[in-house]
MOPAC internal coordinates of N, CA, C and O (Angstrom, degrees):
PM7 1SCF
backbone

  N    0.0000 0     0.00 0     0.00 0    0    0    0
  C    1.4731 1     0.00 0     0.00 0    1    0    0
  C    1.4928 1   108.78 1     0.00 0    2    1    0
  O    1.2310 1   122.96 1   -43.05 1    3    2    1
  N    1.2850 1   111.92 1   136.95 1    3    2    1
  C    1.5229 1   117.58 1  -179.03 1    5    3    2
  C    1.5321 1   109.13 1   -81.82 1    6    5    3
  O    1.2310 1   122.62 1   -37.21 1    7    6    5
  N    1.3108 1   112.59 1   142.79 1    7    6    5
  C    1.4817 1   121.40 1  -179.93 1    9    7    6
  C    1.4950 1   105.17 1   -92.04 1   10    9    7
  O    1.2310 1   118.25 1   -60.01 1   11   10    9
  N    1.2776 1   120.94 1   119.99 1   11   10    9
  C    1.4353 1   128.39 1  -173.83 1   13   11   10
  C    1.6067 1   106.62 1  -106.75 1   14   13   11
  O    1.2310 1   120.21 1   178.51 1   15   14   13
  N    1.2889 1   117.20 1    -1.49 1   15   14   13
  C    1.4201 1   115.96 1  -174.80 1   17   15   14
  C    1.4980 1   114.77 1    98.66 1   18   17   15
  O    1.2310 1   121.10 1    14.74 1   19   18   17
  N    1.3356 1   115.51 1  -165.26 1   19   18   17
  C    1.4700 1   117.34 1  -176.90 1   21   19   18
  C    1.5523 1   108.19 1  -145.73 1   22   21   19
  O    1.2310 1   119.12 1   -35.27 1   23   22   21
  N    1.2694 1   119.28 1   144.73 1   23   22   21
  C    1.4676 1   123.42 1   172.73 1   25   23   22
  C    1.5479 1   103.17 1  -112.84 1   26   25   23
  O    1.2310 1   119.56 1   -51.67 1   27   26   25
  N    1.2842 1   118.45 1   128.33 1   27   26   25
  C    1.4662 1   125.42 1   177.78 1   29   27   26
  C    1.5820 1   108.21 1  -119.23 1   30   29   27
  O    1.2310 1   122.15 1   -35.68 1   31   30   29
  N    1.3678 1   113.49 1   144.32 1   31   30   29
  C    1.4624 1   116.55 1   170.79 1   33   31   30
  C    1.5718 1   103.88 1   -99.62 1   34   33   31
  O    1.2310 1   123.50 1   -45.39 1   35   34   33
  N    1.2872 1   110.89 1   134.61 1   35   34   33
  C    1.4739 1   123.17 1  -177.77 1   37   35   34
  C    1.5576 1   110.32 1  -110.72 1   38   37   35
  O    1.2310 1   122.93 1  -154.12 1   39   38   37
  N    1.2870 1   111.98 1    25.88 1   39   38   37
  C    1.4888 1   117.40 1  -179.87 1   41   39   38
  C    1.4860 1   115.03 1   -57.25 1   42   41   39
  O    1.2310 1   119.49 1   135.26 1   43   42   41
  N    1.2915 1   118.57 1   -44.74 1   43   42   41
  C    1.5116 1   114.75 1   176.86 1   45   43   42
  C    1.4402 1   116.82 1   -64.86 1   46   45   43
  O    1.2310 1   119.23 1   145.61 1   47   46   45
  N    1.2933 1   119.08 1   -34.39 1   47   46   45
  C    1.5341 1   122.19 1   174.62 1   49   47   46
  C    1.6374 1   107.80 1   -61.37 1   50   49   47
  O    1.2310 1   122.75 1   136.38 1   51   50   49
  N    1.3861 1   112.33 1   -43.62 1   51   50   49
  C    1.4186 1   112.37 1  -174.59 1   53   51   50
  C    1.6017 1   109.07 1   -67.23 1   54   53   51
  O    1.2310 1   121.35 1   139.19 1   55   54   53
  N    1.2731 1   115.02 1   -40.81 1   55   54   53
  C    1.4796 1   117.61 1  -179.85 1   57   55   54
  C    1.5988 1   111.07 1   -63.60 1   58   57   55
  O    1.2310 1   120.85 1   139.40 1   59   58   57
  N    1.3085 1   115.98 1   -40.60 1   59   58   57
  C    1.4686 1   114.44 1  -179.70 1   61   59   58
  C    1.5626 1   110.23 1   -72.44 1   62   61   59
  O    1.2310 1   118.17 1   145.66 1   63   62   61
  N    1.3607 1   121.09 1   -34.34 1   63   62   61
  C    1.4377 1   117.94 1  -178.63 1   65   63   62
  C    1.5439 1   110.99 1   -74.18 1   66   65   63
  O    1.2310 1   120.90 1   164.21 1   67   66   65
  N    1.4279 1   115.89 1   -15.79 1   67   66   65
  C    1.4706 1   111.89 1  -177.90 1   69   67   66
  C    1.5610 1   106.91 1  -115.28 1   70   69   67
  O    1.2310 1   118.73 1  -160.18 1   71   70   69
  N    1.3066 1   120.03 1    19.82 1   71   70   69
  C    1.4717 1   127.91 1   179.36 1   73   71   70
  C    1.4493 1   111.92 1    44.38 1   74   73   71
  O    1.2310 1   122.23 1  -121.68 1   75   74   73
  N    1.3024 1   113.34 1    58.32 1   75   74   73
  C    1.4614 1   123.79 1   173.47 1   77   75   74
  C    1.5163 1   110.85 1  -114.25 1   78   77   75
  O    1.2310 1   118.88 1   -55.32 1   79   78   77
  N    1.1692 1   119.75 1   124.68 1   79   78   77
  C    1.5242 1   120.95 1  -177.97 1   81   79   78
  C    1.5361 1   110.54 1   -85.71 1   82   81   79
  O    1.2310 1   122.46 1   -29.25 1   83   82   81
  N    1.2794 1   112.88 1   150.75 1   83   82   81
  C    1.4458 1   124.14 1  -178.61 1   85   83   82
  C    1.5342 1   107.27 1   -61.64 1   86   85   83
  O    1.2310 1   118.98 1   138.64 1   87   86   85
  N    1.2290 1   119.55 1   -41.36 1   87   86   85
  C    1.4101 1   126.19 1  -176.06 1   89   87   86
  C    1.6072 1   106.94 1   -62.17 1   90   89   87
  O    1.2310 1   121.03 1   130.11 1   91   90   89
  N    1.2907 1   115.64 1   -49.89 1   91   90   89
  C    1.3974 1   117.13 1  -176.62 1   93   91   90
  C    1.5255 1   114.98 1   -68.17 1   94   93   91
  O    1.2310 1   121.93 1   146.41 1   95   94   93
  N    1.3598 1   113.90 1   -33.59 1   95   94   93
  C    1.4818 1   117.76 1   174.08 1   97   95   94
  C    1.5092 1   108.57 1   -64.47 1   98   97   95
  O    1.2310 1   119.50 1   133.93 1   99   98   97
  N    1.3510 1   118.56 1   -46.07 1   99   98   97
  C    1.4131 1   125.79 1   178.60 1  101   99   98
  C    1.5512 1   111.05 1   -51.88 1  102  101   99
  O    1.2310 1   123.46 1   124.48 1  103  102  101
  N    1.2250 1   110.98 1   -55.52 1  103  102  101
  C    1.5685 1   117.19 1   178.92 1  105  103  102
  C    1.4980 1   115.90 1   -59.74 1  106  105  103
  O    1.2310 1   124.09 1   130.95 1  107  106  105
  N    1.3326 1   109.75 1   -49.05 1  107  106  105
  C    1.5804 1   113.41 1  -174.68 1  109  107  106
  C    1.5656 1   112.27 1   -76.41 1  110  109  107
  O    1.2310 1   120.12 1   151.81 1  111  110  109
  N    1.2818 1   117.38 1   -28.19 1  111  110  109
  C    1.4873 1   116.18 1   176.38 1  113  111  110
  C    1.5534 1   109.66 1   -94.32 1  114  113  111
  O    1.2310 1   118.70 1  -174.48 1  115  114  113
  N    1.1783 1   120.08 1     5.52 1  115  114  113
  C    1.5354 1   124.78 1  -174.99 1  117  115  114
  C    1.4413 1   116.05 1    46.55 1  118  117  115
  O    1.2310 1   123.08 1  -116.97 1  119  118  117
  N    1.3633 1   111.69 1    63.03 1  119  118  117
  C    1.4982 1   122.13 1  -173.71 1  121  119  118
  C    1.5037 1   103.59 1  -122.93 1  122  121  119
  O    1.2310 1   116.68 1   -49.88 1  123  122  121
  N    1.3291 1   123.93 1   130.12 1  123  122  121
  C    1.4613 1   123.42 1   167.44 1  125  123  122
  C    1.4763 1   111.20 1   -54.99 1  126  125  123
  O    1.2310 1   122.99 1   -45.04 1  127  126  125
  N    1.3543 1   111.88 1   134.96 1  127  126  125
  C    1.5107 1   116.91 1  -170.94 1  129  127  126
  C    1.5916 1   110.19 1   -63.84 1  130  129  127
  O    1.2310 1   122.26 1   143.41 1  131  130  129
  N    1.3839 1   113.27 1   -36.59 1  131  130  129
  C    1.4955 1   115.08 1   173.39 1  133  131  130
  C    1.5189 1   116.28 1   -57.07 1  134  133  131
  O    1.2310 1   120.80 1   139.76 1  135  134  133
  N    1.2906 1   116.07 1   -40.24 1  135  134  133
  C    1.4353 1   122.93 1  -178.70 1  137  135  134
  C    1.5624 1   105.84 1   -72.47 1  138  137  135
  O    1.2310 1   118.51 1   144.04 1  139  138  137
  N    1.2212 1   120.44 1   -35.96 1  139  138  137
  C    1.4774 1   118.39 1   178.91 1  141  139  138
  C    1.5148 1   112.34 1   -74.20 1  142  141  139
  O    1.2310 1   118.81 1   149.52 1  143  142  141
  N    1.3111 1   119.87 1   -30.48 1  143  142  141
  C    1.4568 1   123.72 1   172.40 1  145  143  142
  C    1.6095 1   111.22 1   -59.50 1  146  145  143
  O    1.2310 1   121.04 1   140.54 1  147  146  145
  N    1.2137 1   115.61 1   -39.46 1  147  146  145
  C    1.5703 1   119.39 1   175.97 1  149  147  146
  C    1.4871 1   108.10 1   -62.25 1  150  149  147
  O    1.2310 1   118.23 1   136.21 1  151  150  149
  N    1.3269 1   120.97 1   -43.79 1  151  150  149
  C    1.5067 1   124.47 1  -179.78 1  153  151  150
  C    1.5487 1   106.11 1   -65.31 1  154  153  151
  O    1.2310 1   118.65 1   134.26 1  155  154  153
  N    1.3150 1   120.17 1   -45.74 1  155  154  153
  C    1.4392 1   122.92 1  -176.10 1  157  155  154
  C    1.5684 1   108.22 1   -66.10 1  158  157  155
  O    1.2310 1   120.24 1   143.57 1  159  158  157
  N    1.2653 1   117.14 1   -36.43 1  159  158  157
  C    1.5417 1   120.52 1   177.29 1  161  159  158
  C    1.4833 1   113.20 1   -82.06 1  162  161  159
  O    1.2310 1   119.82 1   175.26 1  163  162  161
  N    1.3853 1   117.95 1    -4.74 1  163  162  161
  C    1.4693 1   116.52 1  -177.54 1  165  163  162
  C    1.5365 1   109.29 1    63.11 1  166  165  163
  O    1.2310 1   122.28 1  -142.07 1  167  166  165
  N    1.3001 1   113.24 1    37.93 1  167  166  165
  C    1.4105 1   117.33 1  -174.79 1  169  167  166
  C    1.5122 1   118.37 1  -126.60 1  170  169  167
  O    1.2310 1   122.95 1  -123.75 1  171  170  169
  N    1.4667 1   111.95 1    56.25 1  171  170  169
  C    1.4598 1   117.46 1  -174.88 1  173  171  170
  C    1.5317 1   105.40 1  -129.76 1  174  173  171
  O    1.2310 1   120.40 1   -21.85 1  175  174  173
  N    1.3629 1   116.85 1   158.15 1  175  174  173
  C    1.4622 1   121.50 1  -177.27 1  177  175  174
  C    1.4661 1   105.86 1   -96.66 1  178  177  175
  O    1.2310 1   117.83 1   142.22 1  179  178  177
  N    1.3257 1   121.74 1   -37.78 1  179  178  177
  C    1.4113 1   120.45 1   176.31 1  181  179  178
  C    1.5253 1   111.96 1  -128.25 1  182  181  179
  O    1.2310 1   119.14 1   -26.92 1  183  182  181
  N    1.3323 1   119.25 1   153.08 1  183  182  181
  C    1.4111 1   120.92 1  -173.39 1  185  183  182
  C    1.6161 1   105.26 1  -108.73 1  186  185  183
  O    1.2310 1   122.03 1   -50.51 1  187  186  185
  N    1.3513 1   113.72 1   129.49 1  187  186  185
  C    1.4815 1   119.29 1   172.28 1  189  187  186
  C    1.5226 1   106.92 1   -85.42 1  190  189  187
  O    1.2310 1   119.72 1   -63.50 1  191  190  189
  N    1.2916 1   118.14 1   116.50 1  191  190  189
  C    1.4869 1   124.85 1   174.92 1  193  191  190
  C    1.4259 1   111.55 1   -61.39 1  194  193  191
  O    1.2310 1   118.91 1   135.54 1  195  194  193
  N    1.3277 1   119.68 1   -44.46 1  195  194  193
  C    1.4644 1   124.28 1  -179.26 1  197  195  194
  C    1.4933 1   108.61 1   -59.02 1  198  197  195
  O    1.2310 1   118.86 1   135.74 1  199  198  197
  N    1.3416 1   119.78 1   -44.26 1  199  198  197
  C    1.4607 1   122.83 1  -179.34 1  201  199  198
  C    1.5212 1   110.19 1   -65.14 1  202  201  199
  O    1.2310 1   120.30 1   136.14 1  203  202  201
  N    1.3933 1   117.03 1   -43.86 1  203  202  201
  C    1.4595 1   116.92 1   171.54 1  205  203  202
  C    1.5060 1   117.40 1   -54.02 1  206  205  203
  O    1.2310 1   122.43 1   137.34 1  207  206  205
  N    1.2759 1   112.95 1   -42.66 1  207  206  205
  C    1.5017 1   118.86 1   177.71 1  209  207  206
  C    1.5157 1   108.51 1   -66.70 1  210  209  207
  O    1.2310 1   116.61 1   147.76 1  211  210  209
  N    1.2997 1   124.05 1   -32.24 1  211  210  209
  C    1.4121 1   120.96 1   175.55 1  213  211  210
  C    1.5429 1   111.35 1   -69.79 1  214  213  211
  O    1.2310 1   121.98 1   137.78 1  215  214  213
  N    1.3443 1   113.81 1   -42.22 1  215  214  213
  C    1.4726 1   116.02 1  -178.85 1  217  215  214
  C    1.5395 1   107.18 1   -65.91 1  218  217  215
  O    1.2310 1   117.53 1   133.12 1  219  218  217
  N    1.2913 1   122.31 1   -46.88 1  219  218  217
  C    1.5470 1   120.08 1   177.92 1  221  219  218
  C    1.5094 1   109.39 1   -59.85 1  222  221  219
  O    1.2310 1   116.99 1   141.63 1  223  222  221
  N    1.1806 1   123.33 1   -38.37 1  223  222  221
  C    1.5432 1   119.07 1  -179.52 1  225  223  222
  C    1.5039 1   110.11 1   -72.69 1  226  225  223
  O    1.2310 1   120.73 1   143.74 1  227  226  225
  N    1.3003 1   116.22 1   -36.26 1  227  226  225
  C    1.5039 1   115.04 1   176.33 1  229  227  226
  C    1.4917 1   118.04 1   -67.12 1  230  229  227
  O    1.2310 1   120.52 1   137.78 1  231  230  229
  N    1.2957 1   116.62 1   -42.22 1  231  230  229
  C    1.5050 1   120.17 1  -177.65 1  233  231  230
  C    1.4815 1   109.80 1   -98.17 1  234  233  231
  O    1.2310 1   118.89 1  -174.33 1  235  234  233
  N    1.3560 1   119.73 1     5.67 1  235  234  233
  C    1.4714 1   123.16 1   172.18 1  237  235  234
  C    1.4909 1   110.03 1    61.54 1  238  237  235
  O    1.2310 1   117.42 1  -123.87 1  239  238  237
  N    1.3066 1   122.52 1    56.13 1  239  238  237
  C    1.4648 1   127.06 1  -176.96 1  241  239  238
  C    1.4834 1   110.45 1  -133.24 1  242  241  239
  O    1.2310 1   119.92 1   -19.89 1  243  242  241
  N    1.3115 1   117.75 1   160.11 1  243  242  241
  C    1.4750 1   127.91 1   171.43 1  245  243  242
  C    1.4814 1   104.66 1   -82.61 1  246  245  243
  O    1.2310 1   121.65 1   -24.22 1  247  246  245
  N    1.4103 1   114.45 1   155.78 1  247  246  245
  C    1.5130 1   117.01 1   177.86 1  249  247  246
  C    1.5296 1   106.02 1   -66.93 1  250  249  247
  O    1.2310 1   114.35 1   147.84 1  251  250  249
  N    1.1900 1   128.30 1   -32.16 1  251  250  249
  C    1.4669 1   126.39 1   176.17 1  253  251  250
  C    1.4880 1   117.09 1   -66.85 1  254  253  251
  O    1.2310 1   121.79 1   168.84 1  255  254  253
  N    1.3367 1   114.18 1   -11.16 1  255  254  253
  C    1.4825 1   118.88 1   176.91 1  257  255  254
  C    1.5785 1   106.15 1   -77.34 1  258  257  255
  O    1.2310 1   119.37 1   151.90 1  259  258  257
  N    1.3330 1   118.81 1   -28.10 1  259  258  257
  C    1.3932 1   116.36 1  -170.35 1  261  259  258
  C    1.6404 1   110.20 1  -116.31 1  262  261  259
  O    1.2310 1   121.20 1   173.83 1  263  262  261
  N    1.3323 1   115.32 1    -6.17 1  263  262  261
  C    1.4530 1   115.91 1   179.86 1  265  263  262
  C    1.5604 1   111.55 1  -127.26 1  266  265  263
  O    1.2310 1   119.17 1   -43.26 1  267  266  265
  N    1.2562 1   119.20 1   136.74 1  267  266  265
  C    1.4413 1   123.44 1   177.02 1  269  267  266
  C    1.4704 1   114.33 1  -127.86 1  270  269  267
  O    1.2310 1   119.59 1   -30.36 1  271  270  269
  N    1.2499 1   118.39 1   149.64 1  271  270  269
  C    1.5071 1   124.16 1   173.09 1  273  271  270
  C    1.4190 1   109.16 1  -112.40 1  274  273  271
  O    1.2310 1   120.72 1   -51.02 1  275  274  273
  N    1.3643 1   116.23 1   128.98 1  275  274  273
  C    1.3750 1   126.08 1   177.16 1  277  275  274
  C    1.5045 1   108.90 1  -109.44 1  278  277  275
  O    1.2310 1   119.69 1   -69.16 1  279  278  277
  N    1.3300 1   118.19 1   110.84 1  279  278  277
  C    1.5028 1   121.87 1  -177.89 1  281  279  278
  C    1.5905 1   108.24 1   -67.29 1  282  281  279
  O    1.2310 1   121.40 1   -20.65 1  283  282  281
  N    1.4083 1   114.93 1   159.35 1  283  282  281
  C    1.3916 1   117.58 1   178.25 1  285  283  282
  C    1.4927 1   112.92 1   -54.48 1  286  285  283
  O    1.2310 1   120.84 1   -25.83 1  287  286  285
  N    1.2896 1   116.00 1   154.17 1  287  286  285
  C    1.4775 1   119.86 1   179.68 1  289  287  286
  C    1.5083 1   108.66 1   -77.75 1  290  289  287
  O    1.2310 1   120.28 1   142.46 1  291  290  289
  N    1.2082 1   117.06 1   -37.54 1  291  290  289
  C    1.5404 1   122.35 1   178.72 1  293  291  290
  C    1.5258 1   113.08 1  -105.69 1  294  293  291
  O    1.2310 1   119.72 1   -83.79 1  295  294  293
  N    1.2654 1   118.15 1    96.21 1  295  294  293
  C    1.4961 1   124.27 1   179.04 1  297  295  294
  C    1.5160 1   109.10 1   -74.32 1  298  297  295
  O    1.2310 1   120.10 1   180.00 1  299  298  297

């Protein structure tokens, strides 16, 4: 199987570095706390682009601030 690299959500890091609580983001972006936890833990199967847009608007960030692409280790 070919290694395409990996996409990681760094939402929890962003929240901590900007002193934003998960509960306030959940409340202000109208996201169920359990769903937000999956995004914070980088533990989701599919990404909801609408939800990412709400997160970015609520915490005033760019998508690249909370998502990173890690290329494959062996090219």
